[in-house]
Each structure stands twice: as structure tokens, then as C-alpha cells.
Kinemage of the C-alpha trace (Angstrom):
@kinemage 1
@onewidth
@group {chain A} dominant
@subgroup {mainchain}
@vectorlist {calphas} color= white
{ca unk a 1} P 103.649 81.020 254.399
{ca unk a 2} L 106.216 79.492 252.004
{ca unk a 3} L 105.941 81.617 248.889
{ca unk a 4} L 107.003 80.179 245.497
{ca unk a 5} L 110.397 81.584 244.508
{ca unk a 6} L 109.506 82.008 240.810
{ca unk a 7} L 106.692 82.929 238.489
{ca unk a 8} L 105.038 80.251 236.290
{ca unk a 9} L 103.801 76.929 237.698
{ca unk a 10} L 100.905 78.877 239.296
{ca unk a 11} L 99.489 75.883 241.165
{ca unk a 12} L 102.277 76.396 243.723
{ca unk a 13} L 101.016 79.923 244.412
{ca unk a 14} L 97.418 78.763 244.847
{ca unk a 15} L 98.660 76.012 247.150
{ca unk a 16} L 100.692 78.463 249.255
{ca unk a 17} L 97.684 80.773 249.625
{ca unk a 18} L 95.305 77.851 250.282
{ca unk a 19} L 93.104 78.805 247.326
{ca unk a 20} L 91.385 76.530 244.785
{ca unk a 21} L 92.774 76.697 241.251
{ca unk a 22} L 90.087 78.195 238.980
{ca unk a 23} L 89.101 76.365 235.807
{ca unk a 24} L 89.861 79.407 233.664
{ca unk a 25} L 93.042 81.320 234.372
{ca unk a 26} L 95.519 83.694 232.764
{ca unk a 27} L 99.124 83.464 233.941
{ca unk a 28} L 100.791 86.893 234.026
{ca unk a 29} L 103.576 85.656 236.327
{ca unk a 30} L 105.943 84.346 233.608
{ca unk a 31} L 107.601 86.930 231.342
{ca unk a 32} L 107.281 84.980 228.096
{ca unk a 33} L 106.681 86.317 224.584
{ca unk a 34} L 102.873 86.377 224.107
{ca unk a 35} L 103.265 85.438 220.427
{ca unk a 36} L 104.535 81.987 221.400
{ca unk a 37} L 107.501 80.299 219.674
{ca unk a 38} L 108.635 81.605 216.270
{ca unk a 39} L 106.763 80.227 213.241
{ca unk a 40} L 109.893 78.379 212.063
{ca unk a 41} L 109.652 76.090 215.102
{ca unk a 42} L 106.000 75.312 214.579
{ca unk a 43} L 106.522 74.650 210.880
{ca unk a 44} L 109.563 72.387 211.352
{ca unk a 45} L 108.842 70.761 214.706
{ca unk a 46} L 108.843 67.212 213.360
{ca unk a 47} L 112.298 67.752 211.841
{ca unk a 48} L 113.587 68.124 215.381
{ca unk a 49} L 112.603 64.530 216.133
{ca unk a 50} L 115.503 63.396 213.950
{ca unk a 51} L 117.953 64.801 216.495
{ca unk a 52} L 116.686 62.852 219.528
{ca unk a 53} L 118.376 59.640 218.372
{ca unk a 54} L 121.850 61.196 218.415
{ca unk a 55} L 123.996 62.751 221.111
{ca unk a 56} L 124.120 66.544 220.822
{ca unk a 57} L 127.336 68.332 219.958
{ca unk a 58} L 128.854 68.885 223.450
{ca unk a 59} L 130.365 72.174 222.227
{ca unk a 60} L 127.287 73.409 220.366
{ca unk a 61} L 129.659 74.563 217.627
{ca unk a 62} L 127.124 75.802 215.050
{ca unk a 63} L 124.997 77.749 217.533
{ca unk a 64} L 128.045 79.135 219.311
{ca unk a 65} L 129.460 80.311 215.981
{ca unk a 66} L 126.194 82.068 215.081
{ca unk a 67} L 126.052 83.839 218.450
{ca unk a 68} L 129.705 84.924 218.217
{ca unk a 69} L 129.223 86.302 214.701
{ca unk a 70} L 126.080 88.184 215.756
{ca unk a 71} L 127.903 89.796 218.705
{ca unk a 72} L 131.184 90.509 216.904
{ca unk a 73} L 133.119 88.138 219.179
{ca unk a 74} L 135.165 84.952 218.843
{ca unk a 75} L 133.586 81.599 219.669
{ca unk a 76} L 135.921 81.380 222.668
{ca unk a 77} L 133.905 84.224 224.210
{ca unk a 78} L 130.706 82.109 224.257
{ca unk a 79} L 129.479 79.400 226.642
{ca unk a 80} L 126.144 77.698 225.986
{ca unk a 81} L 124.002 76.586 228.892
{ca unk a 82} L 120.834 74.813 229.946
{ca unk a 83} L 118.981 78.106 230.268
{ca unk a 84} L 120.148 81.229 232.056
{ca unk a 85} L 119.611 79.397 235.340
{ca unk a 86} L 122.467 76.982 234.660
{ca unk a 87} L 124.776 79.851 233.697
{ca unk a 88} L 123.977 81.619 236.987
{ca unk a 89} L 124.590 78.398 238.923
{ca unk a 90} L 127.957 77.856 237.216
{ca unk a 91} L 129.009 81.435 237.986
{ca unk a 92} L 128.070 80.822 241.614
{ca unk a 93} L 130.364 77.792 241.671
{ca unk a 94} L 133.225 79.822 240.206
{ca unk a 95} L 132.708 82.397 242.978
{ca unk a 96} L 132.684 79.789 245.761
{ca unk a 97} L 133.704 81.346 249.089
{ca unk a 98} L 134.052 84.843 247.615
{ca unk a 99} L 132.117 88.085 248.182
{ca unk a 100} L 129.280 89.233 245.944
{ca unk a 101} L 127.219 92.420 245.840
{ca unk a 102} L 123.726 92.177 244.293
{ca unk a 103} L 121.862 95.254 243.071
{ca unk a 104} L 118.329 94.964 244.465
{ca unk a 105} L 115.515 94.484 243.715
{ca unk a 106} L 116.622 91.678 241.445
{ca unk a 107} L 116.216 88.080 240.346
{ca unk a 108} L 116.466 85.761 243.367
{ca unk a 109} L 118.689 83.125 241.744
{ca unk a 110} L 121.879 85.209 241.955
{ca unk a 111} L 121.741 85.086 245.724
{ca unk a 112} L 120.701 81.426 245.788
{ca unk a 113} L 123.589 80.420 243.516
{ca unk a 114} L 126.068 82.440 245.584
{ca unk a 115} L 124.910 81.242 248.993
{ca unk a 116} L 124.863 77.561 248.026
{ca unk a 117} L 128.546 78.016 247.062
{ca unk a 118} L 129.414 79.625 250.388
{ca unk a 119} L 129.649 83.209 249.140
{ca unk a 120} L 129.188 86.216 251.387
{ca unk a 121} L 126.342 88.309 249.909
{ca unk a 122} L 125.673 92.033 250.307
{ca unk a 123} L 122.888 94.121 248.797
{ca unk a 124} L 123.036 97.448 247.002
{ca unk a 125} L 119.402 98.543 247.290
{ca unk a 126} L 117.947 101.128 244.935
{ca unk a 127} L 115.215 103.444 246.170
{ca unk a 128} L 111.678 103.108 244.841
{ca unk a 129} L 111.687 104.525 241.339
{ca unk a 130} L 114.864 102.459 240.800
{ca unk a 131} L 116.990 105.158 239.192
{ca unk a 132} L 120.684 104.398 239.427
{ca unk a 133} L 122.345 105.588 242.666
{ca unk a 134} L 125.919 104.983 243.810
{ca unk a 135} L 125.324 105.515 247.538
{ca unk a 136} L 127.901 103.424 249.444
{ca unk a 137} L 128.549 101.193 246.426
{ca unk a 138} L 132.271 101.968 246.276
{ca unk a 139} L 132.695 100.958 249.904
{ca unk a 140} L 131.095 97.601 249.093
{ca unk a 141} L 133.146 97.077 245.934
{ca unk a 142} L 136.410 97.495 247.854
{ca unk a 143} L 135.892 94.081 249.443
{ca unk a 144} L 133.791 92.465 246.671
{ca unk a 145} L 134.756 89.914 244.042
{ca unk a 146} L 131.618 90.319 241.933
{ca unk a 147} L 128.754 92.743 241.343
{ca unk a 148} L 125.475 91.348 239.949
{ca unk a 149} L 123.234 93.688 237.952
{ca unk a 150} L 120.137 92.683 235.997
{ca unk a 151} L 119.656 95.028 233.020
{ca unk a 152} L 116.870 95.434 231.957
{ca unk a 153} L 115.984 94.811 235.556
{ca unk a 154} L 113.787 91.976 236.715
{ca unk a 155} L 111.314 92.705 238.355
{ca unk a 156} L 111.053 96.451 237.610
{ca unk a 157} L 111.671 96.472 233.839
{ca unk a 158} L 113.889 99.558 234.282
{ca unk a 159} L 116.803 99.813 231.834
{ca unk a 160} L 120.176 101.345 232.749
{ca unk a 161} L 122.031 103.175 229.997
{ca unk a 162} L 125.280 102.152 228.364
{ca unk a 163} L 127.021 105.085 230.067
{ca unk a 164} L 125.939 103.760 233.481
{ca unk a 165} L 127.207 100.279 232.655
{ca unk a 166} L 130.559 101.610 231.395
{ca unk a 167} L 130.943 103.618 234.585
{ca unk a 168} L 130.262 100.508 236.669
{ca unk a 169} L 132.663 98.465 234.548
{ca unk a 170} L 135.441 100.955 235.220
{ca unk a 171} L 134.666 101.069 238.951
{ca unk a 172} L 134.620 97.267 239.135
{ca unk a 173} L 137.924 97.019 237.269
{ca unk a 174} L 139.459 99.570 239.637
{ca unk a 175} L 138.461 97.346 242.558
{ca unk a 176} L 139.435 94.094 240.755
{ca unk a 177} L 135.804 93.012 240.784
{ca unk a 178} L 133.728 91.163 238.172
{ca unk a 179} L 130.625 92.843 236.745
{ca unk a 180} L 128.043 90.143 236.047
{ca unk a 181} L 125.433 91.673 233.783
{ca unk a 182} L 122.201 89.734 233.292
{ca unk a 183} L 120.703 90.787 229.947
{ca unk a 184} L 118.036 88.093 229.740
{ca unk a 185} L 115.429 90.631 228.545
{ca unk a 186} L 117.692 92.774 226.335
{ca unk a 187} L 116.047 91.685 223.070
{ca unk a 188} L 112.679 93.173 224.096
{ca unk a 189} L 114.235 96.652 224.035
{ca unk a 190} L 113.569 98.809 221.013
{ca unk a 191} L 116.721 100.881 221.627
{ca unk a 192} L 119.214 98.497 223.207
{ca unk a 193} L 122.740 99.864 223.623
{ca unk a 194} L 125.061 96.909 223.153
{ca unk a 195} L 127.908 96.413 225.597
{ca unk a 196} L 129.121 93.046 224.271
{ca unk a 197} L 132.166 94.286 222.330
{ca unk a 198} L 133.505 95.842 225.549
{ca unk a 199} L 134.337 92.315 226.733
{ca unk a 200} L 137.547 92.613 224.697
{ca unk a 201} L 138.569 95.653 226.733
{ca unk a 202} L 137.106 94.567 230.079
{ca unk a 203} L 137.912 90.942 230.969
{ca unk a 204} L 135.955 91.509 234.197
{ca unk a 205} L 132.660 91.734 232.233
{ca unk a 206} L 130.308 88.731 232.088
{ca unk a 207} L 126.995 88.937 230.177
{ca unk a 208} L 124.228 86.395 230.777
{ca unk a 209} L 121.667 85.860 228.023
{ca unk a 210} L 118.638 83.586 227.672
{ca unk a 211} L 116.637 82.549 224.618
{ca unk a 212} L 113.747 81.394 226.807
{ca unk a 213} L 111.899 84.702 227.093
{ca unk a 214} L 111.934 86.250 223.629
{ca unk a 215} L 111.414 82.948 221.821
{ca unk a 216} L 108.891 81.487 224.306
{ca unk a 217} L 110.785 78.209 224.796
{ca unk a 218} L 111.107 77.859 228.607
{ca unk a 219} L 110.551 74.107 228.354
{ca unk a 220} L 113.654 73.662 226.177
{ca unk a 221} L 116.115 75.559 228.446
{ca unk a 222} L 118.640 77.505 226.405
{ca unk a 223} L 120.936 80.335 227.417
{ca unk a 224} L 124.499 81.505 226.974
{ca unk a 225} L 127.284 83.493 228.581
{ca unk a 226} L 129.518 86.079 226.880
{ca unk a 227} L 132.828 86.686 228.626
{ca unk a 228} L 136.610 86.719 228.334
{ca unk a 229} L 137.933 83.311 227.139
{ca unk a 230} L 139.836 82.790 230.410
{ca unk a 231} L 136.625 83.288 232.397
{ca unk a 232} L 134.693 81.050 229.989
{ca unk a 233} L 137.244 78.259 230.516
{ca unk a 234} L 136.999 78.535 234.300
{ca unk a 235} L 133.205 78.352 234.277
{ca unk a 236} L 133.036 75.617 231.624
{ca unk a 237} L 135.134 73.374 233.894
{ca unk a 238} L 132.088 73.071 236.211
{ca unk a 239} L 129.651 72.181 233.432
{ca unk a 240} L 128.664 68.567 232.660
{ca unk a 241} L 128.915 67.192 229.116
{ca unk a 242} L 125.834 67.510 226.904
{ca unk a 243} L 124.384 70.178 229.144
{ca unk a 244} L 122.365 71.545 226.208
{ca unk a 245} L 120.166 69.061 224.372
{ca unk a 246} L 120.061 68.593 220.606
{ca unk a 247} L 116.566 70.022 220.139
{ca unk a 248} L 117.526 73.172 222.064
{ca unk a 249} L 120.692 73.608 219.966
{ca unk a 250} L 118.837 73.364 216.654
{ca unk a 251} L 116.046 75.587 217.995
{ca unk a 252} L 118.610 78.209 218.965
{ca unk a 253} L 120.049 78.248 215.440
{ca unk a 254} L 116.616 78.864 213.927
{ca unk a 255} L 115.609 81.448 216.523
{ca unk a 256} L 118.655 83.614 215.849
{ca unk a 257} L 117.464 84.002 212.250
{ca unk a 258} L 113.928 85.088 213.267
{ca unk a 259} L 114.439 88.846 212.873
{ca unk a 260} L 110.933 89.643 211.612
{ca unk a 261} L 109.437 87.757 214.568
{ca unk a 262} L 111.553 89.823 217.005
{ca unk a 263} L 110.419 93.078 215.368
{ca unk a 264} L 106.785 91.973 215.516
{ca unk a 265} L 107.213 91.106 219.202
{ca unk a 266} L 108.733 94.479 220.082
{ca unk a 267} L 105.947 96.318 218.265
{ca unk a 268} L 103.261 94.324 220.090
{ca unk a 269} L 104.885 94.798 223.500
{ca unk a 270} L 105.292 98.546 222.992
{ca unk a 271} L 101.683 98.904 221.819
{ca unk a 272} L 100.275 96.928 224.760
{ca unk a 273} L 102.575 98.511 227.348
{ca unk a 274} L 101.461 101.988 226.254
{ca unk a 275} L 97.817 100.941 226.442
{ca unk a 276} L 98.169 99.305 229.874
{ca unk a 277} L 100.133 102.181 231.399
{ca unk a 278} L 97.596 104.716 230.168
{ca unk a 279} L 94.825 102.675 231.822
{ca unk a 280} L 96.696 102.375 235.139
{ca unk a 281} L 97.613 106.049 235.292
{ca unk a 282} L 94.039 107.036 234.458
{ca unk a 283} L 92.860 104.991 237.455
{ca unk a 284} L 95.484 106.278 239.891
{ca unk a 285} L 97.578 103.101 240.087
{ca unk a 286} L 101.369 103.202 240.244
{ca unk a 287} L 103.500 101.420 237.662
{ca unk a 288} L 107.268 101.009 237.225
{ca unk a 289} L 108.932 102.732 234.272
{ca unk a 290} L 109.458 99.491 232.426
{ca unk a 291} L 110.991 99.356 228.951
{ca unk a 292} L 110.340 95.650 228.381
{ca unk a 293} L 107.631 92.969 228.510
{ca unk a 294} L 106.702 93.157 232.196
{ca unk a 295} L 106.190 95.797 234.883
{ca unk a 296} L 105.453 96.360 238.544
{ca unk a 297} L 101.991 97.523 239.588
{ca unk a 298} L 100.803 98.941 242.899
{ca unk a 299} L 97.490 100.037 244.348
{ca unk a 300} L 98.738 103.035 246.388
{ca unk a 301} L 95.867 102.683 248.857
{ca unk a 302} L 97.495 99.464 250.156
{ca unk a 303} L 100.720 99.097 252.156
{ca unk a 304} L 101.183 95.597 250.769
{ca unk a 305} L 99.307 94.118 247.834
{ca unk a 306} L 98.162 90.872 249.444
{ca unk a 307} L 94.438 91.605 249.261
{ca unk a 308} L 94.790 92.814 245.658
{ca unk a 309} L 96.702 89.635 244.782
{ca unk a 310} L 94.088 87.446 246.463
{ca unk a 311} L 91.258 89.228 244.642
{ca unk a 312} L 92.907 88.652 241.250
{ca unk a 313} L 93.724 85.011 241.962
{ca unk a 314} L 90.078 84.304 242.820
{ca unk a 315} L 89.248 85.597 239.330
{ca unk a 316} L 91.875 83.562 237.529
{ca unk a 317} L 94.346 86.433 237.025
{ca unk a 318} L 97.787 85.301 238.182
{ca unk a 319} L 100.416 87.996 238.846
{ca unk a 320} L 103.886 87.414 240.291
{ca unk a 321} L 104.088 88.221 243.995
{ca unk a 322} L 107.136 90.222 245.144
{ca unk a 323} L 107.443 89.002 248.732
{ca unk a 324} L 110.897 87.492 248.119
{ca unk a 325} L 112.396 90.476 246.264
{ca unk a 326} L 114.547 92.452 248.733
{ca unk a 327} L 113.452 96.053 248.518
{ca unk a 328} L 109.912 95.177 247.420
{ca unk a 329} L 108.686 92.723 250.106
{ca unk a 330} L 105.207 92.351 248.643
{ca unk a 331} L 104.527 96.064 248.123
{ca unk a 332} L 104.127 95.591 244.360
{ca unk a 333} L 102.827 92.942 241.962
{ca unk a 334} L 104.606 92.032 238.735
{ca unk a 335} L 102.726 91.373 235.496
{ca unk a 336} L 103.903 90.101 232.129
{ca unk a 337} L 102.574 91.891 229.059
{ca unk a 338} L 100.427 89.514 227.084
{ca unk a 339} L 98.306 89.861 223.957
{ca unk a 340} L 95.420 92.356 223.598
{ca unk a 341} L 92.658 89.943 224.616
{ca unk a 342} L 94.422 88.835 227.806
{ca unk a 343} L 95.346 92.417 228.691
{ca unk a 344} L 91.726 93.492 228.180
{ca unk a 345} L 90.662 90.783 230.621
{ca unk a 346} L 93.259 91.977 233.138
{ca unk a 347} L 92.158 95.610 232.882
{ca unk a 348} L 88.551 94.577 233.307
{ca unk a 349} L 89.308 92.711 236.539
{ca unk a 350} L 91.478 95.552 237.854
{ca unk a 351} L 88.614 97.967 237.201
{ca unk a 352} L 86.253 95.690 239.157
{ca unk a 353} L 88.780 95.642 242.019
{ca unk a 354} L 88.867 99.421 242.097
{ca unk a 355} L 85.069 99.590 242.061
{ca unk a 356} L 84.891 97.102 244.955
{ca unk a 357} L 86.856 99.488 247.187
{ca unk a 358} L 84.308 102.310 246.833
């Protein structure tokens, strides 16, 4: 079976599993803010039409300046991109022919971007529970040019502390290795420990960010990279002009000012995560120690979760399979945290699944 490599676009999953698409469905496979886009976008959407008749600023100067100010960096430390996916692809091109180590389980696009550029890829697999372990990492770093780490991690939702990241930064610098830190979900954290200002001290640090998840704008594609200006220049050389469209640039400016919306989102996610985890633990299901807006779920009575997945799909509940995550191989399902009504529906169907096994 050819499994879809991403969440969202659920018709591909139904097609792969040879199942009919139900009329009513809830997609838990995409980790998008359940509140939808910020109110400022909805209220001013027609103003964005004015920008479609003009070429966008190829440098995204206003948005770049706002990001740099927010992070305490210079604009030369910022590269805008057509979503986090383009940033990852550009990094892969910069690493062409080199050696990369990827901490697993993790987002599949790091490996895809590296392999398409002829990189040699190794894994550093974390044991189930996904606490940080250094086993054999130093041996791998000796011959590596880059280490990829997703933090908070996708798909587990586990967050690694600032002290862990600083330790890795120092180890990578000692081995003349880049640390590529994917922080796409950082803004869902209530107690995020910023590492951005360390770019000035560690030119081997690259931080990938996306505005897609928090601001629920996956259709617009907007992300950015924070890194040393020399690294930014190298990566920018691979990027086409007008990579980021005018609507995305203006949207990004407005989103950065949406502080109350971000606080509301974090409060909702924390409330619903607590409620969901209590339900799962009460019913003997296993869940990852996520700190963000998604989590891994397992029925411990099953070796793999295929039958659980199939049951949910028949009922219009669409999780993210984990078949193509090294270290997971289908033994868990990933769910986004949605609003109370959708989560109630999910818990109801999970309860029916548990009853059906008796």
C-alpha cells in the first residue's frame, strides 16, 4: 500500500485504504489551529485583493523587519519562504552531497529534501517515551555536516528544554556540524524557552519557523528561517524571486500583531489537551507527553493500529497514520487537538471502539 506522506488532503488516505469517503468527516490529521485564521484576516480579507495586481516585494522587507525586531535579531538573520516546506527544501540543496543525521521519529520532509540532493542520511532514534538520549550520537556527529531536530517534535509533541538544545549546539559546534532546529510548533507552547538570540553566538544554528499552523493559513504558505547572515546568503541563492506572494506577506504582518489570538489559542489547546488526556488515561489508552496541539495515541492491545485507524475512518474520524515515521511504523496514531465539539465526537467514537472489543 502506498501511504500518503502527509496529513491533510484525507481523500488520499481513503484512496490508499480502498475506503469510501464518508459524507460527514472530521480531519484530525492536520495540526492546524482550531480557531481558524485570526479575526484581523477575516475582517480585512477584501483589502488583500488590492495586492494581487502588483508584484510582491521580493525581499519581504516589512515582514522581515517585524520578525527580526520580535526575535531581537537583524534583518540579515531572516529569510522568508513559501512555507516551512520551501525552507527545508532550500536547506537540503545547500547540503547537497553532505551527511545529515535526523533525530527520529520526525517530520518526513527533512529526509526527502536531503536525499533528493544526494545527501547521506543517518537516523538517531529515540526510544518510545522520546526522552532525550545521546546514545551513539557523538559517533554520528563526527562524520556529519548537519543534525536535524524538530522541537517541539512532530509527531510526538514532546518538547526538549533549552538546556538540551544548548548542549547539542555545543556538541555540533565541536564537530563542525550545523544544528537545524525546526520550531514550527513553538508558538503553541505556554512556556517556550527561546533559543533565537543564540544565533549570534552559534553560527551553526538554523531555526525553521512556519506561520501556517498557529495562524491556520496552510493555503497561503508562509514560513521563515533564522540563521547567521552568511548561512542565510548561501540558502537564499537557491531561492527563486517572488517566492512569497503578496497576500502571504501582508497576512504575516497582521498575524505577528495578533497576540490576544495566540493567548486564546494556547488556553484552548491546554484546556482540550488536559480533557482528552484524562479521557484516554481513564480508558487505558497510551498517549505521548505532548506539550502542543497534537499527540500520539495508541491502543495497547494492538501491535499496530491499523484496525483502530480503519474503524475511525469508517466513522468519519481521520487521524494521521504513522507508517512512514521511522521509529513508529504504524504503532501509533497522531491526532490534532480541535475544538470542544470535535473532540467530544472523537472521544465518543473512541469509546465505541473500546466497547466493540469487549
